[in-house]
C-alpha positions, 0 to 999 in steps of 0.5 A, spaced: 510 453 417 512 449 423 516 453 429 516 459 425 511 463 430 513 469 434 514 467 441 508 470 446 513 474 450 520 475 448 526 476 453 525 484 454 517 483 454 518 477 459 523 481 464 518 487 464 512 482 465 516 479 471 517 486 474 511 489 473 506 483 474 508 483 482 507 490 482 500 490 480 498 484 484 501 487 490 499 494 490 505 497 488 510 493 492 517 493 488 520 486 490 523 486 483 527 491 480 531 492 473 538 493 477 541 491 483 538 494 489 541 494 497 537 489 501 534 494 505 530 497 500 526 491 499 525 490 507 523 497 508 517 496 503 515 490 506 515 493 513 511 499 510 506 494 507 505 490 513 504 496 518 496 496 517 496 488 519 501 489 525 497 495 528 490 492 526 493 485 529 494 488 536 488 492 536 484 486 534 487 482 540 485 488 545 478 487 542 478 480 542 480 479 549 476 486 552 483 490 553 479 495 550 472 492 550 468 497 545 470 494 538 468 501 535 473 505 540 478 500 537 476 501 530 477 509 531 484 508 535 486 504 529 483 509 524 487 514 527 493 511 527 493 509 520 492 517 519 498 519 523 502 513 519 500 516 512 501 523 514 507 522 518 511 518 512 508 523 507 510 529 511 517 526 512 518 525 504 516 532 503 520 535 508 526 531 506 525 533 499 524 541 501 531 541 505 535 537 500 540 541 496 541 535 491 535 537 486 539 533 481 537 526 484 529 527 482 530 530 475 528 523 472 526 521 465 519 522 464 519 517 459 521 512 464 518 509 470 524 504 472 530 509 473 536 506 476 536 510 483 543 510 487 541 508 494 546 511 500 543 508 506 536 505 509 534 512 511 537 516 506 534 521 502 533 517 495 530 511 499 525 515 503 523 518 496 523 511 493 518 508 498 514 514 499 514 518 493 511 525 494 504 527 492 503 532 487 499 536 492 499 537 499 492 537 500 492 529 497 497 528 503 491 529 507 486 526 503 490 520 502 491 519 510 484 520 512 481 515 506 486 510 509 484 511 516 476 510 514 478 504 510 482 501 515 477 503 521 471 499 517 475 493 515 478 492 522 470 491 524 469 487 518 475 482 520 474 481 527 475 474 528 468 474 533 464 477 527 467 472 522 466 466 526 459 468 527 458 469 519 460 462 518 461 458 525 467 455 522 474 456 525 477 454 518 473 459 514 474 464 519 482 463 519 482 464 511 478 470 511 482 473 516 488 472 513 486 474 506 482 480 508 488 483 512 492 481 505 487 485 501 487 491 506 495 491 506 494 491 498 489 497 498 492 501 503 499 501 500 497 505 494 495 511 499 502 510 503 507 510 498 504 510 490 499 506 486 500 500 482 501 500 475 495 499 471 495 496 464 489 500 462 491 507 465 496 512 463 499 515 469 501 521 466 494 523 465 492 522 472 494 529 475 489 529 480 492 522 483 485 519 483 488 512 481 491 511 488 484 511 491 481 506 486 483 500 490 482 502 497 475 505 494 473 498 492 475 495 499 471 501 502 465 498 499 466 491 502 467 495 509 461 499 509 457 493 507 460 489 513 459 494 518 452 495 516 450 488 516 453 487 523 
């Protein structure tokens, strides 16, 4: 029958796809929610997402203009800053949850992943918990922080413009690889700072050890190790 086929995506599924696909693509960044949220919720997420690029860009300038001549020292500094960043944000989230007397705010429906949140301020408890969900185990805070530092430190060496230019000897290729490379680092690192992106093949409730946030950074780590060994 002509015109009798069901649509591939109905209205509900299409709305769900519009929310879920950008999260999966951007490493967990929630730029579209199913309810009205203040603008600072989105701004704060973008700022957190860009932290690896901003810190890496500053230290790249230091390395390229020999403000700090040893590139490995720049790499160690950058990795250390990322460790401090992840640990400090997770510690802040953990401390605020512990000191809060309003426990009802965190009693969410386990069957729903997009519960509506009543945001009060840009630095309020709900905002902090939304952007930096608490890890299930304190040890994971340390593991994710250290892993973030290692991944970012290695990728810093791999994405130095002087190194990329030596590989291809073309400015255009260097610029493209530099931009896409840091975009990849930001996507991979965001899951360590905040939360892992929704994956279609993984049921998050079964990830009790929080292995999922380590998967994308692990793939990036492989490229970082390969790039450093090839220097």
